[in-house]
C-alpha positions as CSV (number, residue, x, y, z in Angstrom):
1,M,113.7,54.6,85.6
2,W,112.5,53.5,89.0
3,Y,109.2,55.0,90.3
4,C,108.6,54.9,94.0
5,C,105.0,56.1,94.3
6,P,102.1,53.7,93.4
7,G,99.8,56.4,91.9
8,M,102.2,57.6,89.1
9,R,100.9,57.1,85.6
10,Q,102.8,55.6,82.7
11,R,105.3,54.0,85.1
12,S,107.5,51.4,83.5
13,E,108.6,49.5,86.6
14,T,108.7,49.9,90.4
15,L,110.0,48.3,93.5
16,F,108.1,48.0,96.8
17,R,108.5,46.3,100.1
18,R,105.5,44.1,100.9
19,H,105.2,43.7,104.6
20,S,104.2,40.2,105.8
21,D,101.4,39.5,108.3
22,T,104.0,38.9,111.0
23,C,105.7,42.3,110.5
24,K,105.2,44.1,113.8
25,L,106.4,47.5,112.4
26,H,104.4,48.2,109.2
27,Q,101.5,47.1,107.2
28,G,100.7,46.8,103.4
29,S,103.5,48.1,101.1
30,T,106.0,50.8,101.3
31,Y,108.4,52.4,98.8
32,E,112.0,53.6,98.9
33,A,111.0,57.2,99.3
34,D,109.1,56.3,102.4
35,E,112.2,55.0,104.0
36,L,114.2,58.1,103.3
37,R,112.2,59.9,105.8
38,K,111.8,59.0,109.5
39,W,111.5,55.3,109.3
40,T,111.8,52.3,111.5
41,P,113.5,49.6,109.3
42,C,112.2,46.2,109.0
43,K,113.4,43.1,107.1
44,C,110.4,42.3,104.9
45,A,111.2,41.3,101.3
46,I,111.3,43.8,98.3
47,H,109.1,42.9,95.3
48,Y,109.3,44.0,91.6
49,Y,106.5,45.0,89.4
50,G,107.0,45.9,85.7
51,H,108.1,44.6,82.2
52,L,111.4,42.6,82.4
53,R,111.5,42.5,78.5
54,P,110.1,45.0,76.0
55,D,108.0,42.4,74.2
56,D,106.2,41.3,77.4
57,A,102.5,41.8,77.0
58,K,101.8,41.8,80.7
59,P,103.8,43.1,83.6
60,T,105.7,40.8,85.9
61,R,105.3,40.7,89.7
62,R,108.2,39.0,91.3
63,C,109.9,38.7,94.7
64,T,113.6,39.6,94.8
65,H,114.2,38.0,98.2
66,C,116.3,41.1,99.1
67,T,115.8,43.4,102.0
68,T,117.9,46.3,100.7
69,W,117.0,48.5,97.8
70,E,120.5,48.5,96.2
71,I,120.6,44.8,96.0
72,A,117.1,44.5,94.8
73,K,117.8,46.9,91.9
74,A,120.9,44.9,91.0
75,T,118.8,41.7,91.1
76,V,116.3,43.1,88.6
77,E,119.1,44.1,86.3
78,R,120.4,40.5,86.4
79,W,116.9,39.3,85.6
80,K,116.8,41.5,82.5
81,S,120.1,40.1,81.3
82,G,119.0,36.5,81.9
83,R,121.2,35.9,84.9
84,P,120.1,34.3,88.1
85,S,119.2,36.4,91.2
86,L,121.8,37.7,93.6
87,I,119.9,36.3,96.5
88,P,118.5,32.8,96.0
89,P,115.0,32.1,97.5
90,A,115.2,31.0,101.1
91,K,114.1,27.5,102.0
92,P,111.4,27.9,103.2
93,A,110.7,31.3,101.6
94,T,110.4,33.7,104.4
95,S,111.7,37.2,105.2
96,T,112.5,36.8,108.9
97,P,115.8,38.4,110.0
98,A,117.2,35.2,111.3
99,T,117.5,33.8,107.8
100,M,119.1,36.9,106.2
101,A,121.9,36.1,103.9
102,I,125.4,37.2,104.8
103,A,125.9,39.5,101.7
104,D,122.5,41.1,102.4
105,A,123.4,41.6,106.1
106,C,126.8,43.2,105.3
107,S,125.2,45.4,102.7
108,A,122.7,46.6,105.3
109,Y,125.5,47.3,107.7
110,V,127.3,49.6,105.2
111,L,124.2,51.3,104.2
112,A,123.5,52.1,107.8
113,H,126.8,53.7,108.1
114,E,126.2,55.7,104.9
115,R,122.9,57.0,106.3
116,A,124.5,57.9,109.6
117,G,127.0,60.1,107.8
118,S,130.1,58.1,108.8
119,A,133.4,59.5,107.7
120,A,134.9,58.2,104.3
121,S,137.7,56.2,106.1
122,T,135.0,54.5,108.3
123,L,133.0,53.5,105.3
124,K,136.1,52.2,103.6
125,K,136.8,50.0,106.6
126,C,133.2,48.8,106.7
127,R,133.3,47.7,103.1
128,L,136.6,46.0,103.6
129,F,135.2,44.2,106.7
130,S,132.1,43.2,104.8
131,G,134.2,41.7,102.0
132,M,136.3,39.8,104.4
133,V,133.4,38.4,106.3
134,A,131.7,37.3,103.0
135,E,134.9,35.6,101.7
136,F,135.5,33.8,105.0
137,S,131.9,32.7,105.2
138,A,132.2,31.2,101.8
139,Q,135.2,29.2,102.9
140,L,133.3,28.0,106.0
141,G,130.2,27.3,103.9
142,R,128.0,29.6,105.9
143,E,125.1,31.2,104.1
144,R,123.3,33.1,106.9
145,M,124.6,35.3,109.6
146,A,122.7,33.4,112.2
147,E,124.9,30.4,111.5
148,W,128.1,32.1,112.8
149,T,129.5,30.7,116.1
150,R,132.1,31.8,118.6
151,A,134.5,29.3,117.0
152,D,133.9,30.9,113.7
153,V,134.9,34.3,115.1
154,S,138.1,33.0,116.5
155,A,139.0,31.3,113.2
156,Y,138.2,34.5,111.4
157,L,140.7,36.4,113.6
158,D,143.3,33.7,113.0
159,W,142.6,33.9,109.3
160,R,143.1,37.7,109.2
161,G,146.5,37.2,111.0
162,G,148.7,40.1,112.1
163,E,150.3,41.2,115.3
164,P,148.5,41.0,118.7
165,K,147.5,44.7,118.4
166,T,146.1,44.1,114.8
167,R,144.1,41.1,116.2
168,L,142.5,43.4,118.8
169,V,141.6,46.0,116.1
170,N,140.0,43.2,113.9
171,W,138.1,41.8,117.0
172,S,136.8,45.3,117.9
173,A,135.5,45.7,114.3
174,I,133.6,42.4,114.2
175,K,132.2,42.9,117.7
176,A,130.8,46.3,116.7
177,A,129.3,44.8,113.5
178,F,127.7,41.9,115.3
179,E,126.3,44.2,118.0
180,W,124.5,46.1,115.2
181,F,123.3,42.7,113.8
182,V,121.8,41.9,117.2
183,G,120.1,45.3,117.4
184,E,118.5,44.6,114.0
185,E,117.5,41.1,115.0
186,I,119.6,39.6,112.3
187,I,121.3,37.3,114.8
188,P,120.0,36.3,118.3
189,L,123.2,37.2,120.2
190,N,126.7,38.6,119.7
191,V,128.9,35.6,119.2
192,A,132.0,37.9,119.0
193,R,131.6,39.1,122.6
194,F,133.6,36.6,124.7
195,K,136.3,36.3,127.3
196,T,139.9,35.8,126.2
197,I,143.0,34.8,128.2
198,R,145.0,38.0,128.9
199,N,148.7,37.8,129.3
200,R,151.7,40.1,129.3
201,E,151.8,40.0,125.5
202,S,148.2,41.0,125.0
203,K,148.3,43.6,127.6
204,A,151.5,45.1,126.1
205,A,149.8,45.2,122.7
206,A,146.7,46.9,124.0
207,K,148.7,49.6,125.8
208,G,151.4,50.1,123.1
209,G,155.1,50.4,123.6
210,Q,157.8,53.1,123.3
211,K,157.8,55.3,120.2
212,F,160.8,55.3,117.9
213,P,161.7,58.7,116.6
214,Y,164.3,59.3,113.9
215,T,167.8,60.1,115.1
216,D,169.6,63.1,113.8
217,D,171.9,60.9,111.7
218,E,168.9,59.2,110.1
219,L,167.4,62.6,109.3
220,A,170.6,63.7,107.6
221,Q,170.8,60.5,105.6
222,M,167.3,60.9,104.3
223,L,167.9,64.5,103.3
224,A,171.1,63.5,101.6
225,V,169.3,60.7,99.6
226,C,166.6,63.1,98.5
227,E,169.3,65.5,97.1
228,N,171.6,63.0,95.5
229,K,169.8,59.7,94.7
230,Y,166.1,60.1,94.6
231,G,164.8,60.2,91.0
232,K,168.1,58.9,89.6
233,Q,167.9,55.2,88.6
234,P,170.5,52.9,87.2
235,V,170.2,52.6,83.4
236,E,169.8,49.0,82.7
237,W,169.3,48.4,79.0
238,S,166.1,46.5,78.1
239,R,164.9,45.7,74.6
240,G,161.3,46.2,75.7
241,V,161.8,49.5,77.6
242,H,164.7,51.5,76.1
243,H,164.8,50.1,72.5
244,E,168.4,51.4,72.2
245,Q,171.8,50.6,73.5
246,N,173.3,52.7,76.4
247,T,176.1,54.3,74.3
248,K,176.7,57.2,76.6
249,G,177.8,55.1,79.6
250,E,175.4,56.8,82.0
251,D,175.3,55.4,85.5
252,Y,172.1,57.3,86.4
253,R,169.5,59.0,84.5
254,L,167.0,61.7,85.9
255,Y,163.5,60.7,85.1
256,R,160.6,63.1,85.0
257,R,158.7,62.8,88.2
258,T,155.8,64.6,89.6
259,V,157.4,64.6,93.1
260,T,161.1,65.4,93.1
261,G,163.8,64.9,95.7
262,K,163.5,68.6,96.6
263,D,159.8,68.1,97.2
264,L,160.5,65.1,99.5
265,S,163.1,67.0,101.5
266,D,160.7,69.9,102.0
267,F,158.0,67.5,103.1
268,I,160.3,65.9,105.7
269,L,161.5,69.2,107.0
270,I,158.0,70.6,107.5
271,S,156.9,67.3,109.1
272,V,159.8,67.4,111.6
273,Y,159.6,71.0,112.5
274,T,155.8,71.2,112.9
275,G,154.9,67.7,114.1
276,L,151.9,67.7,111.7
277,R,150.5,64.3,110.5
278,I,151.1,63.2,106.9
279,S,147.5,64.2,106.0
280,D,148.0,67.8,107.3
281,V,151.5,68.2,105.6
282,A,150.2,66.8,102.2
283,T,147.4,69.4,102.3
284,F,149.4,72.2,103.9
285,H,147.9,75.6,103.1
286,L,149.8,78.8,103.2
287,S,147.1,80.3,105.5
288,R,148.6,78.1,108.3
289,L,151.8,80.2,108.4
290,A,151.6,83.5,110.2
291,P,154.0,86.5,109.4
292,N,155.9,85.9,112.6
293,G,156.6,82.2,111.8
294,D,153.8,80.7,113.8
295,V,152.2,77.6,112.2
296,R,148.7,76.5,113.1
297,V,148.8,73.0,114.4
298,R,145.3,72.2,115.6
299,A,142.1,73.9,116.6
300,L,140.6,73.8,120.1
301,K,136.9,73.4,120.9
302,N,136.6,77.1,121.7
303,G,137.6,78.1,118.2
304,T,141.2,79.1,119.0
305,W,144.3,77.6,117.5
306,V,147.4,76.0,119.0
307,S,150.4,77.1,117.0
308,T,154.1,76.1,116.9
309,W,156.9,78.2,115.5
310,V,159.3,77.4,112.6
311,P,162.7,79.0,111.9
312,P,162.8,82.0,109.4
313,W,164.6,79.8,106.7
314,L,161.7,77.3,106.9
315,A,159.0,79.9,106.8
316,Q,160.7,81.4,103.7
317,L,160.8,77.9,102.2
318,I,157.1,77.6,102.7
319,R,156.4,81.0,101.0
320,D,158.7,80.1,98.1
321,R,156.7,76.9,97.5
322,A,153.5,78.9,97.6
323,K,154.7,81.2,94.9
324,K,155.6,78.2,92.7
325,H,152.8,75.8,93.5
326,G,150.0,77.9,94.9
327,D,148.6,78.3,98.4
328,L,148.5,74.4,98.7
329,I,152.3,74.2,98.8
330,F,152.5,70.5,97.7
331,G,150.0,71.0,94.9
332,E,146.2,70.6,94.4
333,H,144.5,67.3,94.3
334,T,141.7,66.1,92.1
335,T,140.4,63.9,94.8
336,T,139.1,64.6,98.3
337,D,139.8,61.1,99.5
338,M,142.6,61.6,102.2
339,D,143.6,57.9,101.9
340,V,144.5,58.5,98.2
341,I,146.3,61.8,98.9
342,T,148.5,60.3,101.7
343,D,149.1,57.1,99.9
344,V,150.9,59.1,97.1
345,W,153.3,60.5,99.5
346,R,153.8,57.2,101.4
347,R,154.8,55.5,98.1
348,K,157.4,58.3,97.3
349,L,158.7,58.1,100.8
350,K,159.1,54.2,100.6
351,V,161.2,54.7,97.5
352,M,163.4,57.1,99.3
353,W,163.7,54.9,102.4
354,K,164.7,52.0,100.2
355,L,167.5,54.1,98.7
356,C,168.8,54.7,102.2
357,G,169.6,51.1,102.7
358,G,168.8,48.8,105.6
359,W,166.8,50.0,108.6
360,E,166.9,48.5,112.1
361,I,163.4,49.8,112.7
362,S,160.9,49.9,109.9
363,P,160.5,53.6,108.7
364,T,157.1,55.2,108.6
365,A,155.8,58.7,107.9
366,H,154.3,59.0,111.5
367,R,157.8,58.7,113.0
368,F,158.4,62.2,111.8
369,R,155.8,63.3,114.4
370,H,157.6,61.2,117.1
371,T,160.9,62.9,116.0
372,F,159.2,66.4,116.7
373,V,158.4,65.3,120.2
374,R,161.8,63.8,120.7
375,I,163.5,67.1,119.8
376,L,161.3,69.1,122.2
377,L,161.9,66.8,125.1
378,Q,165.6,66.7,124.4
379,R,165.6,70.6,124.6
380,R,163.8,70.3,128.0
381,V,160.6,71.8,126.8
382,P,158.0,71.3,129.6
383,L,155.7,68.4,129.3
384,A,152.6,70.5,129.5
385,M,153.7,72.5,126.4
386,V,154.6,69.2,124.5
387,S,151.2,67.7,125.4
388,E,149.4,70.9,124.2
389,L,151.2,70.9,120.8
390,T,150.6,67.2,120.2
391,G,147.1,67.0,121.6
392,D,148.0,64.2,124.1
393,T,148.1,64.2,127.8
394,E,151.2,64.4,130.0
395,Q,150.6,60.9,131.1
396,M,150.6,59.7,127.4
397,I,153.8,61.6,126.8
398,R,155.5,60.0,129.8
399,R,154.3,56.5,128.8
400,F,155.4,56.6,125.1
401,Y,158.4,58.9,125.3
402,S,159.8,58.0,128.7
403,G,163.2,57.3,127.1
404,W,163.5,60.9,126.0
405,V,161.9,62.7,129.1
406,T,165.0,64.0,131.0
407,E,163.0,66.2,133.3
408,R,162.1,63.6,135.8
409,Q,165.7,62.1,135.9
410,D,167.2,65.6,136.3
411,T,164.9,66.2,139.3
412,V,165.9,62.8,141.0
413,R,169.6,63.6,140.3
414,E,169.4,67.1,141.9
415,V,167.6,65.7,145.0
416,L,170.0,62.8,145.5
417,Q,173.0,65.1,145.0
418,A,171.7,67.5,147.7
419,A,171.0,64.6,150.1
420,F,174.4,63.0,149.8
421,A,176.4,66.2,149.7
422,D,177.6,66.1,153.4
423,V,178.0,62.2,153.5
424,P,181.6,61.2,154.3
425,K,183.6,59.5,151.5
426,G,186.0,56.7,151.3
427,A,187.2,55.2,154.6
428,N,185.2,57.7,156.7
429,V,181.9,56.2,155.7
430,V,180.0,55.2,158.7
431,P,177.0,52.8,158.9
432,I,173.6,54.4,159.0
433,H,171.5,53.5,161.9
434,G,167.7,54.1,161.5
């Protein structure tokens, strides 16, 4: 057990941060409990005091060469098992931020997000980023964050790969992390902040292109596959799987599945008719549905809700699922991690899309939301109403769905028809003198 206060009796071991003479923020020694309160962080090394082995007659005082409590505790556990330290002693031994190890710096970055209360998805991205930086640094032979250069950042982005838009996302992530390192004086300057050559491809990647909703034929094909093929796999005899011959001559066999074809078809219909994201559909609660068929889509800042409307047959489908599965119509989940919840449905949808055959444009779950917008625009729903339902601006709707916005073209057509209504036709056309 770890004790954080120096005055406690019968303590077995403790960790404390010993501040050096050059530390401008604190003096003496501090403990983890001190830093949980209002605290200005510094990068002085953490020391250990206690008995590493039960048979030790005298306690051991030893420097962990770590600046974060989690890594210091892990280092002590490695000492007890006879393994080397996680952080080797610096040469020369010093605790200045400029010599902080890459693993230590990345751990501090993740810990800062945890203390700031960042969302679970943000923490997941930070941990993924930290692992990528540590792995790439090992390939380059870098041991300290201060050793990174602009060329290393460019090489890191090339190593991550991906489309131009993915490269911009990765670049933004490393710039934000390095900016935090600069603020903590771990590195002298942000080497990830530099100018790049902008061309049409990079500008198009930053802005994004047209969205690709599903067509009515594609929707009908997906619903047909959910009803007739999903959950029915060819029976291919295997000694290690079936242990018996296929004597019945079955072409397909219905396997027991948690998610059935009916569940998938209901998932698709609710997604298309409401425009909800996959996370909202996977956690759809009966309270979203009003008796008149209105479905709550999103909440405004003033506490009111923006609602859409679904047909009576779809409203009845939602109520029937609630009677069978509970208020969460697609079942309850043992986890609160939204990435896990949505990944379950994405994997099921990918199986269904594979049964549909080849796709000209790669199918995704978010294209159901684009289909919702496409249907509204084709039915001449005003742009202001579409933007209110989706939470986007009219400008964004025009940019990404211009191929489906018929309102502007209809206005232009009416104006031109009125302008040329009295113009002579055929041989009677006369030149226009301005």
